N, C-alpha and C positions, 0 to 999 in steps of 0.2 A: 451708507458704507457696510462695505463687505466685510462680516464675519470672521473669521479663520475657523476650521473647527476643533483647534485649542480652545481656541475661547469660547467656543460654543461649548465643550466638555468640562472649559472651568465653571461655566455659568449653568449648569445643569448639574453637575456632581457638589460641587460646594454649594448651591443653592440647596438642591437634596437633602447634604450633611446637617446643614443649619433646619432645614423644616423638619427631617427627621426625629432632631433632637426636640422641637416644637411638640410635634407629634406623640413622641413617646412621655412627656413632660405630661401634656393633657390629655394621655392614655386614648390615642388616635391612631386608629389603625394606618399603615405608612402608604398603602398602595391612593389611600385619598390625597393623602401628602405630597405623592407623587404627581397626579392627576394637578390637583392644584397649581402645581408649581408651573407645568406645560401653561395652562393657561391663564398665568402670572406673567409667564417670559416672553410669552406668544405674539403673534403676529395682532390679536386683539386685545390685548391689553399695554403691557412695557414694547413692547416689541422689540427684544431683547436679540431675541433670536426668530430669524423670517423666514428659515427654511426646514419648514415639520416635515414637511416630504423626507429630505436626508435622512432625517431622525429618523422616521417611521424603516426607512429601508435597514438603515442599524439596528433600530429594535427588532424587529422582523428574525435576525436571527438569535437575539433573546428566544422567541418562540421558538424557533427552529430545536435550539437545545433546551429548552422543556420538554419538549413531545420525545427527546431522543432519550434523558434522561428519564423519563416516563417509561420508555418502551426496556429501557433495561433493568425495572424491575418487576416487569411482568413474563410472568410462566406463560409460551405458547398454548402448551393444550388449558390452562384456566381461562387465557383470553379468550380462546374459540369457547367455550362451553359457553362462556357468561352472554361473548355475541349472538350465540345461539339463541340463548333464554330469552334476553333481553329485545330482541328486534323488534317484533310489538310492541311491545311497551313503547320504544322511541318513534314508532312511526305514530301511534294513535295520541301522544301524549302530542306530538307537532302538530297531529291535523287540529287538536282543541286548542291549543296555542295560537297558531295562524289564525281560526276561526275567530277568537277572541280581538285579535288583536285590527281585524278586521273591520270587527263593526263598530271596536270601539272610534277607531280613525274613520270610518261612517262618521259615527254620531257628529266627529268636530269638522265637518263639511270637505274634508278628501278627498279626492276625484276615487272612481272604481278601481285604477292601476296603479294611486299612491297608496290605497288602503290596502289593499292585495300585496304591496310591495313590504309595507309597513307590516301586515300580518305574518306573514314570509321572514320577517327579521325577528318577530318575537318566538319563532320557532326555536330558535338553537339558544344554547347555555355557553357559561365562557370558560371554555378547558384553561385557560391565563389562568383564571381568579380561583377557578376550582382546586385546580391542581397546583397553584401556588399557597392553598389554604389547606390542601393536605400532608400529612404529618409523611415525609418520605419514609421516616424508620418502622412504624409504626403502622399504620393504616392501610397503605398498597397492598399489605400483605394479607389483610383483613378483606371479609366479604364485602362490606360497604365500600373501601376502596374499589375494590373489581365491580362492583355494582354504575358507583357513578363513573371510574373509566371506561366502561363498556358503553354504557348511554350515550358517552362524551362521542366517543370514537364512531357510533350508530350514526347520531345525529351533524359530526363529519363529514360523513358519508354522503349523507340529506344535502347538504350545506353546498359541499361541491357538484353533486346533481344541478342543486338551483342556480351555482355559479355559471357551468356549461352552459345552461340553456341563455342567463342573461348575455356570455361569449357570444354566445349564435345568434342572437336578436340583432347584437353588436355587429357581425360579421357578416357573408355571403351564406347561401343555402349550402353551397359546395364547402367553406370551412365549416359550417357548424356542421355538417356531416361528418367529418373528418375527426374533431374536437367531441362527441359523443364515442365516436367507433374507437380513438383511441383510447380514452384511460379503462375503457374494457377491457381491453389484449394487455394494456400496461398493469394493472393493476395484479394482477396472477403472475404477471411476469416479472415484476419486481420483487415479489416476496419470494418465489423462485430461486431468480438471483441471490438474492439476499442472503437465505440461509445456506446456499449451498459456497456460496466466496467464501461466508463466515467459516462454516465448516472448513473447508479445503484449502482457502489460502489464509485469510487472517488468524484466525486464532494458532493454527502454525506459524507463524512470525511472529505471531505475543508470545510463545512457548521461548520462540527460540532467542529471544530477544529480552525477556521479561527485567533484568538486571537494568535495565535504562529505559528508568520510568520517564526521561523526557519523552523518546521514540515512543512509548504506548500509550501517552499524553496528544503528540503527533499523530500518532494514528486512529485515534479514536473519535479527534476532530475533524478529520482528511474523511472518515466513515461517512461520520455523519453528517456534514454537508453537501459531499458524493451523492447518498444515498437523499437528500434532498435535491438537488439540481436533478437528478434522472430520474424525481417527480413530477416536477416542474417540468422537462422535456416529454411525459408521458401523457400529459395534459391534469398533472393529482396534483395535489399541493404538497408545496416541501417541509409542512410540517408531516404529513401521513406518510411520505420519504423518511424523514428523522427518526419517527417512530419507527416504523418497520425494519431500520437499520437495530435501533436498539433493542426491540424485540427479538431480534436474528443472534444478538450476541447475548440475551440476557441468561439463555442454559448455561452460559461458561462460568465460572467463579468470579475473572476478573473482570465480570459485569459492576460487581459491589465497587469494587477498588476506581473503576474507570467514573463511575456515576460520584461518586464522593471529591473526585480531583477536580471536575466539570461543573461544579454547585458555583463557585466564586464567579467562574465566567459567565454564568447563564443571570443570575443576578445583575450582574453588570450592565449586561442586554435588556433585560427587564424591565428595572432602572428608566432606561430610555423611552420601552415600549408608553410604561404608564405617562411618560412625562410628554408623550407625543401626541395620546388621546385628549389631553386637556388644553397643549399647542394647536394642534390641527379644530378645535369648536372656535367658530366663529360667534364671540359675545353679545355682535348687535346682534342677532337673530333669537337671543335668551328669550326677550317678553315674547318673541309669536310664537315660541314653540315649548316654554314651559309648563306650561297646565296640561298639554297631553302629554308632555313625556310623564308629567310625574303621576297619571292617572296609568300610562303603563304600565311605567316602571311599579309604582304600589300592586295593582294586579299581575303582576310576573309573581312576585316575592310572596304575592300571598295565594293566588292559584298554582302554582305549579307543584309547590307541598304539596297540595290537597290531591293533586289528580296521581301524579307520582304514587299519593301513599294509597289509592286507590287501586292504581294499573300494577301496581306491585303486590297484591293485597295475591294477585292472580296468581302469582310466581311464587305465593306461599312465605312470602318475607311476612316477619314479625312488623309490628308498626311502630317500636322507634327507631328499628332500622330504613322505613318506608319514608318516614316523616325527616329524618337527617339528612340521605340521597334526594330529596324533594330540596329542602330547604337550602345543601350544597348547589344545587342548580338552578336555585330561585332565580340568577340573575339574564341578563342579554345577552349577547354573545360577542368577540372580536369578529366572528363572522357577518355578523349582521352591520356591523361598522363597514368592511369593503361591499355589500350586499347595496349596503346604503351611496356608497361613493357609486360605484359602479352605474347604477342603476340611473342618478345622477348625470353620469357622464353621458349617457348615451341618450339621455330624455325623458325616460322612461317617467322619472317622478321631480318632483320642482327642489328647488334650494331648500326652501323650506320646512318639505316633508323628508328629507335627508337630514337636516339639521335635528327632527323628533326622532329619529331611528337615533343618531350620535348623544340626545341628550338621555334620551333613555337606558343606551347603552349606559354610559356612566352614571346614571343615578340606580340603577340597578347593580354595577359594581360594589357603590359602597351602600349600597341598604342590604347587599346580600354580604359583604366582608365583616359588616356591622354585626348582621344576627347570627356567620358562623362562627366568629371571633371571643362574642358572648358567649356562645352557648355551646360549639364542639371542640371537640380535641385539634387546633391548628398550628405548625410554627412561629406563627408574630400573635398569638393570644395575649391581653393585655390580663389575665386574671395566670397566677402559674400553677394552679391547677391543671388548667386546659391546655400549657404548652407543651406542644409534640415535636420535635424535630424529624 
């Protein structure tokens, strides 16, 4: 039976409301509840929603808004300084994580190529989980938040490079050359365009019609999605385009007004994102992948804080800040899910190896969320003492 989009939204959001109530009563993280709901209602269980691909496309908008709002909180001068400082930390840590993931995968009998892809998937931390658990009005303006965001951005750049290589493998030699060249030219061009357009067009329009709140709301959404689409045309990720659009606006006082009014829209789509992760997972393969996935997820959660602790020591960071950054970055990334889907679709890895990456990501999301909400300031903390919006 074909399910309408209204029926699908009813199941997702009514179900999310019920399971969120249960989660709050039992003091569990809401993110985990949304993933569990997706697994329950998705094709592998009750099959009440059998089009997770459609949900995935809609949930992607939530990630775009999340990065746009993050950009609104980042002053360009602070961001550039942090990226310069943390670049070698991001590179060295990625190499270590890839090597460990590769070794563990080989030990479980996966092929050299599959172990390499699993190792690569271990390199990155989740932008969504990390930013979701950062207090938007406190930590973004503090040094810890800047470190986390800087490292995430550098990891995203590495992840985009990996995806470009995979796309080039899937395509012809001619197209792969253009796919590599266009983003190299496109990134600085997009940054220059964003700052010039904001300065000479967008801010003047907002200043002229700032009495009309609906106009500011519409212009903000239009600017965010325009930058996301422009980035995709230039071979970059939509998330990166949205982030650049946010940073370009961050120097204006209007940025905080926009950030406040877009948060409900962001949260709407993020529920879809976490639901889709659960719905997309094939539960029939759980028995085959659960052991390596648990080991990889636990290794990620234990290894990343240690590695970041010692690498950040080279930047003269104190121990408490370094440990907090490491634990906040302890999970695997949504980019890892994309790498798994793409590598499987072009035949580099099998379905089992792809689901190992997916299961590792889901488990690491859960582990990381529990660690952060129980120990560090965050918007969804169980303890009133740690809850910071």
